[in-house]
N, C-alpha and C positions, 0 to 999 in steps of 0.2 A: 645796358640800355635803359635810358629813362623813358617815362610815361609818353612825352611827346613823339620820341622815336618810335616807341611801338605803335603809336595811333597813327602815325604816317605809313605804315607798312602795308602792302597790299594783301594782307593776311592777318585773320582775327578768329577767335574762337566764335562758334554759334552763339554762345551765350555773352558775348562780348560785343554786341552791337545793338543798338537802338533800333528794334523792328519798326517803330513808327516813322523813321527817317531812312529806310532802305527797302529797295525792292530787291526781292531774292531769287535770282534766275538759278535753275538746275539744269543741267546740261549732261548728255551722255558724250562721251569720246571714246573713240576705239584707234589705236596707234599702235605702229610697231613696238615691240616689247622693249626696246632699248631707249625709248624716247623718256626722258625725265618729266613724266607728266605732272609731278607735284610742284616743282621749278617752273614749268611752262605755264601752268594754271595762273601763277603769280603775275608773269610776264603779259598774259592775256588780260587780267584784272588791271594792270596799268595801262596797256594798249588801249583798252575801251574806256579808259577815266581821264586820266591827267597826264600821261606820257607816251612816250613811243618807244621804239626798239633801241634807242641810246639816249643816256639822260640829257636833259636840256636844262640850262640854267633857270629858266622860269617857273620849273617844277620845284618849287621851295617846300621847306617843311610844312609851312601853313597851308600851303594850297593841297599839299597831300593829307593831312591831317583831317581837312575838310572834305576833300573831293575825291580821293582815291577810292576805287572799287576793292572789296576785299574778299580774298578767297575764305571761304566758312568752311570749307570740309572737302576732301578729295578722297573718294572712297572707291577702292578697287573692288571688281566683281569678276571671279571669287576674290575673298579677303585674304592675301597672302600674307603670311606674317614672318616665317623665318626664312623662305626660299622661294624663287621662282621656278617653276619647272623648266629644264633645259630644252632648247629648240623651238621656246615658245614664239610664234609669230608675232600675234598682236595680244595687248592688253586692254580691257574694257575699263572705263573709269566713270563714276558719277562726281561730277564737281558742282559745287554751289559758290556763287557768287553774289557779293552784296553790292548793288549800285546804289551810291546816294541820290535820294529823291530831287535834292537841290541840282542835280546836275542835268535832270531831264524835264521836271515841271509837268503839269497835268496836260500832256499831248501824246499822240501816238507817235509822229515820225522821229522825236529825239529817243522815245522809248526803243523803237526798233533799231535806230542807230546805235544806240548803247548796247543793248542786250543781243543784238543779232549781229548787226553792222559788220566790222572786218573779221569776226568769228566765223561769219557765213563762207569766208573763203580760206579758213583754216584746215581744211581736210575732214575727216568724219568727226564732225561735232555738231548735235542736235540740240535745239532748246527743247527740253521737257515741259517745263513749266515756269512761271512767274507768279509770285507771291507779292500782291500789292499791299501797300500800308494803306490805311484809311484816307489819309491826307492827298494820297495822289489820286484815288477814285473820286474823292469830294470834288475834285476839279472838272467832273464829268456829268452831264445832266442825264446820260443813258437814254433808254427807251421814252419815248413821250407817252406812248400809250401803254405798251407792254401788254401782257396776257390779259388782265383783268381789263384793260381799255379796250382792246380789241373786241373783248367779249361783250362789253357794254356797247360799242359801236352797232355790233350786229344783235343785240338781243340774245345771246346763246350763252346759257350759265355753265354748263358741265359738259356735255359731249365734245369730242374732237372736232374740229373744224374741217371742211374739206374744200383741196384748192384744185383747180384745173389749169393746166397751163395749155394755152391753144396751140394745137398741132395742125399742120405743119409748123416747123419752127420758124421759117420764113418764107418770103416769096411769094405770098399770097396778096390778092386785092383786099381792101377794105371791107366790101360786102361779104366776103367768103370769111373773115373773121367775125363780121358782125354775125352773121348765122350760127356759127361755132359757139360765141359767147351766149346768144340767147338761149340755145338747147342747152348748154351746160349749166346756166343760170336755172332754167326751168326744171332741171335735173335735180337741183338742190346743192349746188356748189356755192359754198359761202364767199370763197374768194376764187377770182379769176385772173391768173396773170398772163401777161405776154411772155413767151418765151425770152431767153436770155438773147437769142441771135436776132431779134427784131426790135430796133429802138425808132429813132425818127428817121424811116427810111423813105427814099425817094419814091417809092412805090406805095407806102402806106405809113402816112405821119402819124406823129404823136397827136397832133391837134385833131386830125380827122377820127382817130380812133376814140380818142376822148369823147368828143361830140357825140358819136354815133353810139358807142357802149354805154354811156351814162343814160342816152335817150332809152335804150334797150333794158337797161337797169329799173329804171322807173316803170316801164311797161309790165315786167316780169314782177316786181315788187306788187304792183296792181293787181297782178293775178293769182301770186302765192302767198303774199304777206311776208316774205322773206327777202332781206336785203342782201346784195352780193356787193362785195369789195372788189373793184377793178384796180388792179397794181400795174399802172403804164409804165412799161421801161422809159425812162428818161436818161439812161447812160449816154453819155456823149462827152466831149473834150470841154475844158473850163474856157470859158463860163457857160458855154451852152447848154450845159446839163444844169446849170441853175436856172436858165431862161426856159428850159422844157418842164421843169417843177413848178415855177410861177405860172407857165401857162396853162399847165395841166389844172393846177388849182383854180385858176380864174375860170376856167371852162367847167368847172363843176366837180372833177374827178375826185373820188373818196378814198383813194390810197395812191403809194406811189412805189416803184420797184427801182432798184439801182443794183448794176453788177459791182459790189463794193471794193472789190480788190483790183479790178481792172480800172477803176477811175482813183482809188485811193480812199483809204479809211478815212481821211480829214474831209474829203468831199462829202462823204455821207454823214459825218458828225456835224458840218456846218449846216446841211439840209436839215438834220434831226433837231439841232437847237435854234434853228430860225424859227421864230414866234408866227410867222406867216405861214409856214408849212404845218398846218394844223390837221393832218391826215397821217394813217399808219404808214411806214415804211418797211417794204418787204427787201431783204438783201439777198443777193443770188450769189453761190459760191465760186463763180467762174475764177480759173487761175490759182485756186485753193490746192490742187493736187500738186503742183510746180512747188509749193511750200512746205508741205507735209507728208508727201508720199515716199520719200526716201527714209529708211528705219535707221539711217547713220547721219542724216543732214536735214538741214533746215528746221521748222519747227513743228512740236506735235499739233495734231488736227483739233485738239479742244482749245489750243489758242487761236488758231487761224479761224476756226468756224464757231467757236464760242466766246471766249473772253472779250477778244479785240472787237468784233461786231456789236458785242452787247455794250461794252464801252462808248463805242461810236454812234449808239444810239438806234439801232436796228428794233423794229417790233416783231418782225418775223425773219427767221434766217433759214434759207433752204440748207438742208443737210444731206449727205449721201445715207442711204438705208442698205444694211446688209443683205435685205432679202431679194433685194433687185439686182441691178445690172452693177453697181458699183462693188468694187473690190474693198470691203470695210470688215474688220472684226468687231463683233457685236459689242463688247466692252469699251472700245474706243468709241463706237456711235453712243453707247449709253454716256459716257465720260462728256462727250459734245454737248449732249442735252443737259447733263447737270450743270456744266459751265454756265449755261443759256438760262437755266431755271432756279438754280438754287440761290439761298441770300447772298449776297455780294454788296454789302455796306448800303449804299443809299440806292443802288439800282434797281428798277423794277425788273423782274422776269421778263425774258425774251420767249415767244412761241418758236419751239424747234418745227422745222417743217421736213421730215423725213420724204424723200423723194428719189425717183431713178428706178422707174420700172415696177412701181407698187401696183398691186393688183388687189381687188375685194379680198381674196382668198388669205391675203397678208395682214388686214387690219387687226384680227385677234391677236398677232404675233407683236406687230408694232406696238398695240395699246399694252401688252404683257410688259414690253420692254421698258415702255416709256410712260404710261399712264394717259390719260383723257386730255391733259393740257398740251395738246400737239395740233398741228395742222397736217392733216394728210394729203400729200401732193402726188397728182396724177395727171398725167398728159394724154398718151396715146390709149391707155385702157378706159379712158372715158371717151374719148373722140371714136376710138374703134370699136365699140361695144356693138354686136352683131345687130342690135336694134337701134343704134344710132345714140347720140351724145345724151339725149335727154335720159334715155335707160342706162346709160355709163354712169351718170350722176347718181342715178336712183340706187343702182347696184350698189355703188360704195356708202350711200346713206343707209341703207338697208343693213349692210354689213356692220355698220357702227351701231345701229340701233340693236342688232342683235347681240353685240358683245356689251353693251350698255344694261341690257335686260339679262345677261347672262345664259343665252341660248346659242347653241352650236350652230354655226352657219349652216351647215347641210338641211339642219331641221327648220331654221327660219327660211331658208330658201323654197320649202315647200310650198309656201303661200306666197312667195314673191317672186315673180317669173324674172325680173331683170336680174336678180342676184342668182337665180338658177341658172340662168343662161351661160353664165362665164364661170362657175366654180369649177367645173370639170376642166372646161377650155384652158383657164389661167390658173390651175391651183398651183402650179411651180415651173414657171416657164424658164427659169434661170436654173433650175435643177439644185437648188440649195435647200430641199428637204421641207418645204412648207406644207404643214398638215392642216386641212381643213376642218 
């Protein structure tokens, strides 16, 4: 077999490809023991690049040499060498496939079409990770503000930021939301977001909320000296989502929010790369569970909640926290945060926003797990504080201050009534072993 024939095969050594020219996808596959997965992996590589299930004339040697995906490795777990145990029902495999960057280009739709595409209909196959070459990531602008930029806008150098999502989620008139906004801002919330379930509603419009809430933002700033970002939910059909964004900016809104998976990652990318959208963008995680929750199918959470929204330009991404109501493993949660914040070529780091039943008593744990470069997200535990939302915001700020100063919450609460009022009541509402 000559060199050209070898280069046209859908298989290569891990050391035999130029990693600057390929995206490397790693899969978990679990199939009946009799399936010849090493051969089927090569069929997958062909199916997801140059060919189909039957040879076609146009798939020439030249085409395959330049465009065929290549299986770099098929590794069984456990790694049987001389025999497979009898009566084994399923065998588990790790498969690595290199996809030519030239097939995809610096865009997300063709990325997902290539590395997930028909693979998602092939049974128990889960995309565990994607390694991007620098030339691929260079085609994305990423977050416009990132962690440092959002901190600069708010004038907050070191501590975690505090977010309140207005509750109830939807159904309330403008003035109810305005009252909750004002109280949360007075309580010290740095960011106040619409819930993901209310956008440009007939009973409470984007335009109405932006006008009223930004008036209140100015009033609260004059009282407290602290600015508040209002992330208005612009989620909608295309092109109205862009109209919502432009109108919100015209009316003076200082941040935007979008349900990025519901509208599509390219929509958020277009907003983030628009020079006229000069405010931070908060990305909400709706629909994410349908993509990552299965242990044997879909994509891993750090791709859906980390790499992809960061590529598409999110400045803040809401992620589920393991201490609250979400079923999340802590190391998976931490890996999502790493994919948002660790160095990734030219991209700025994105703020992770742990949320989902967060209480003040959980602040030490979330900061121990992720550090201070986070946005702590809370809805009901601010709005439902027994002394009201102002006290709810203050309780969280007091918990953050205590951790920043290295003081146990119980000790700090002795001189801070808002924190003290909820430590016992909300110490461990979901039975997950939170220790104050």
